Every structure is written in C-alpha cells, then in structure tokens.
N, C-alpha and C positions, 0 to 999 in steps of 0.2 A: 586324761585326754591324751591324744596322740603326741602332741608337741611337748608335753612335760618331760618325756624321756630325753629330749634333745638337750636338756640342761647338762647332761653328762658330756655330750660332744662339744657343747659351747664352752664348758669349763676346760676341756682338753685343748681347745683352740686358743683360749686366753693364755694357758700355761705355755703353749708353743710360742705365741707372740712374745711373752715375757722372756723366754729363753733367747729368742732372736734379738731382742733389744739388748739383753745382757751381752750377747756376742758382739754386737756393734760397738758397745762401750769397751769391751776387752780388746778388740781389733784397733780401736782408736788409741788406747793407752799403749798397746804393744808397739805400734808404728811410731808413736811419739818417742818412746824410749829407744827404739832402734835408730831413728834418724835425727832427732832433734834434742834429746836431753839424756843425761846419764843418771841413773838411779842406782845407788849402792844396794846390793842384795846380800844380806847377812845370813849365810847358811850355817846352821848348827845341827847338832844331834837331834834337837827338838823338832827341827823342820821335818826330818825324815820320820820321826816317831809320830808326829801329828798326821802326816800324809798316810802312813801305814795304818793307823787306827781308823782314819777316814775311809780307806779302801775297805777294811773289814766291815765297818758299819754300813757302808753303801751297798756292798754285796748282799748282806743280810736283809736289808730293807727292800732292795730291788727284787730279790727272790720272793719275799713274803707278799709284796704288792702284786707281782706277776701271778702268783697263785690265786690271790683274791680277785684280780682282774678277770682271769679265765673262769673262775667259779661263778662270778656274778655278771660277766659280760660287760664290765664297766670300762669305757674308754678313758674316763677321768683317772681311774686307778692305773690303767695301762700307761697313760701319759706320765704319771708320777713315777712308775717303775722305770720307764725309759729315762726319765730325768736322773734318777739315781744310778742307773747303769752307765749313762754317759759320764757321770761323776767319777766312776771307777777308772774308765779309760783316761779321763782328764787328769786324774791324780797320778796315773802312771807317767803321763807326758810331763807333768810338773816335776816329778821325781827325776826324770831324765834331764830336765832343764837345770835342776839344782845340782845334779852331778856335773853337768857341763860347767857351771859356775865354780865348783870346787876344783875341777881340773884346771880351769883358767887361772885360778889363784896360785896353783902350784907351778904353772908355766910362766908366771909373771916375769921372772928374771931371765929365763932361758929363751923364751919366745914371746916377746911383748905383743907382736901383731896377732898371733894366734890367741894369746891370752885375752886380748881386747874383744875378739869375736866370741870367745867362750863365755866371757862375762855377760854377753847379750843372750846367752842360751835361755835365760828365764823368759825374755820377751818372745823369743822364737817359739818356746814351748807354749806360751799364751796364745799365739796364732794357731798352733796345732790344736789346742783345746777348743778354740772358737770354730775351727774347721769341722771338728768331730761333732760338736753340738749343733752346728748349722745343718750338717748332713742328716743327722738323726731327726732334728726338729722338722725339716722339710718333708721327710717321709711320713712322720706322724701327722703333720699338717694336711697333707694330701688325703689321708684316710679320714681325718676329722671333717674336712670340707665335703668330702664325698658323702659322709653320713648326714651332715646338715642339709645337703641337697637331695637326700633320699636316694643316693646311689646304692644299687643292690650289689651284694657280693657277686663276684664273677662266677658264672656258670650255675647260679642257684635257680634261675628260671627254667633252664633245661632240665635240671634235676627234678624240680617240682612237676613239670609236664610228664616226665617219665614215670614218676610215682603215681600221679593221678590216673593215668590210663590203665594202671594195674587194678584199679578198683572195679569190682563187678558192676556192669551196667553202664560204665563210662565209655563213650566213643571218641571224645575229643576234648582237649583242654585249650582254651583260647584266652587272650588278653591277660596274661600272667603279669601282675605288678607286685613288687616287693618293696617294703620300706622298713627301715630300722629305727626304733625309738628306744634309746637306752639299751638294756639287755634284751628287749622284746623285738621279735620280727613279725610284721604283719603282712599277710598275703591276700591279695584281691585277685580273683580269677573267675572265668566263666567256664562252666562244665557243660558239655553236650552229652546227653544220655541216649541210649538206644531207643528206637521208635516204639518198641513194645513195652517201654518202662512206664508204669503208672505215675501219676502226679505225686501220690503219697510216697512211692518208692524213690522218686527223684528228690523229694525233700529230705528223705533219710540219707541218701548218698551225699547230698550237699552238706548236711549237718555232720 
C-alpha cells in the first residue's frame, strides 16, 4: 500500500529526533562544565588513536551507506549516512579540544589564566559538536517531514508536464500531483488528448 513506504521516512525522522535529544544533553553537560563544575580531562596517546580510528571507520561507513541510499532511494539509509558523516566532523572538533587541553597543561606554570581556559577546550569542543549535529539534523528533518506530508521534489511537476505534452496525441496535461513513498514515486495526472483521438487510442496513451 502507498503508506507502507513511509516507514523509511518515519525511521529517518526518529533518528533525527534522537540526534537532537543527544545534542541537548551534550549542550547541558558542556555548559555545566564551563560555568559550574570542573572535570579533569586526561589526554593520552590513546585518546588520539581512538579518535583517529573512529574517523577512518565513520568515513568508510558513511560512504558505503551513501551509495546504498542513492541506489535504493532510502531516506533511512541516508539518515544513517548523515549520522556517520557528522561523526567525522565531530571527531575532528574533539581532537581540536584535546589539543587545547594539552596546550593548557604545558602553559600551566607560565600563563595560568590562559591555561585555565584551554583546560575548558574539551567542553567548548562539545558545544561545537552539538552545533554541527543540530544543523545537519534540522536539514534532514525538513526533508523527512516534507516526504511524510507528500511534498513533491521541487520542479518535478513542471518536468512531468513538459514530458507528457511530447507524447503523440496529447494536447494538455492538468492536475499533476506527485507523492513519494519510500524509493517509489507516484504520479497522478489528467491528460487531454486531441479531438480526433479515438477512445481506444486515448486509453493506449494513458497506459
């Protein structure tokens, strides 16, 4: 049935909402650490190694999911690919935050005030991660909601009209309506045929 394909879009919307909830928690924790409490961040070689491996894995998964999403027209797979691609940027921001903490540790004796702020670079990086994920999630969320509300891709109605009038015997195309259901696109339209077209020929053109 038509609506069954919407499960793809509904799944993508749920994933988007989960990402936004996660961002809210990250922002809460980051602000708490910046303004109200101090948390010691232990930066080691393993911190950078883990983040490096994470970036490599996320890039690989994101590309594979993107290819699958385009091949199958799956918005759920696209949401997952987007999730992993944002993880790549987030990991880069986290690495920058860890570098800031290391620099702060080295400047602890020579510049205590600057060192204190650099120690908070991890929390600032967390806010950067949240901002990236919120931006990408809202973009995906708009497309997902548009699909759930049967929003047609921009310009597709004009393209369909132009292609339909090229058919032999067609004089006009009216009431073009397009809906997306998962990877499938359904088109409902009214064709006007030339006055001298037989009923049988009209049915053949419509088919």
